[in-house]
C-alpha positions, 0 to 999 in steps of 0.5 A: 297805572292811572295817576290817582291809583299810582298816587295811592299806591305810592302812599301805601308803599311808603306806609309799608316801608315805615311799618317795616322799620317800626316793627324791626326797631321794636323787635330789636329792643324787645327783651321777650323772645316771643315778642321779638319773633312775632314783631320780626314776622310782621316786619317781614310781611311789611317788607314783602308788601313794600316789594309788591308795591315797588313792582307796581310803581317801579320806584323806591320810596323812603320811610317816614322817619318822624313817624318811626321816631314818634312810635318808638317814643310811644313804645318806650313810654306807654308800652309796645301793645298800646303803641302798635294798637294805636298804629293799627287804628291809624291804618284804617285810613290805609285800608281805605286807600287799599279799597281804591286799589282792590282791582289791582292784582294781589291787593286783597291778600295784602288786606288779609295780611293787615287784618291778621297782624291786628289779630296777632297783636291782640292775642299773642303780644306780651306787655308788662304794662298790660299784665299789671294793668289790674294793679294800676287800675286798683291804685288809679280807681281808689285814688280817684274815688277816695281823694275826690271824695275826701277833698270835696268833703273837706272843702266844705267842712274845713273852708281852708284850701291849704288845710284841705291840701295837707289833710288830703296829702296825709290821707293820700300817702297813708292810703297809697302805702295801704294800697301798695301792701294790698297789691303786694299781698294780692299778687303773692296770693295769685302767684302769677305776678311779681308782688313787688312790681304789683305793689310798685304799680299800685302804690306809685299810681295812687301817690301820683294821682294824689299829687295831681289832685291836691295841687290846685289847693296849694296853687289857687287862692279860691277854695271852690275853684280848687275843687272845680280844677281838681274834679277836672283833673280827675276827669282828664286822668280818667280819660287818658287812662281809659284811652290807653287801656281801651286802645291796648285792649280794643274795647269800648272807650265811652262805656269804660270812661262813663263808669269810672267818671260816674263813680268818681263824681258820684262819690265826690257829690255825696262827700260834698253834701256830707261836708255841708252837713258837718259845717251846718250841724256840727259847726266846723 
């Protein structure tokens, strides 16, 4: 085996062993039988791939322990679907390495297996975080649109950062409880999800976003700097959530991000103008 090909083969072999340990660890932690079965099936494929490469290289290699720990952390924090889709996205580089090894007998079958794994993860894996993604979006989108609008309008109308923050907090808490109730009733009507979990996801997301958006008004002395930082935080929240949901569901990032950002900033701009009108003509 040529030196360059051997190096690529060893890298592929190490990646397959790392994959095996990641999938097995996730399978052991899974409480959903269908998920556990699917993850164990993919893990066995990865182990078979590893054994194939060991026959080619004639040596054993160890998995990447830090990668295993990193992806287990991601799974606990963001859910198994997001974590594995993120891993699969990273495997594009591995498939590029496979492209260098296409002439090695059996490699095309390995590539086919990897593509099949990606499809199974999209269509068969169950993840509570994604099942309640609608409830999260409901809380997230309403909080971003409503609070950025309220804070932008109050910034010009009241001209007192602490007063703006308190008014935003009161508005946000009341709206969060209202949204939680709406999430509960919607889930109860649909009958497909737990009403209490839907309420928790919707209300909890809403209040978390509220706290993040009003924080600059408590911390910064400049009113307009507070508004600028708040709008920046709103864009960061949109970007992070959009990255999460588009990675998990394999959809376009920029289109989803653009829609949410345009809505939030558009409402903020209209509310800002409304606050200016109130200050100018009502004399607040």
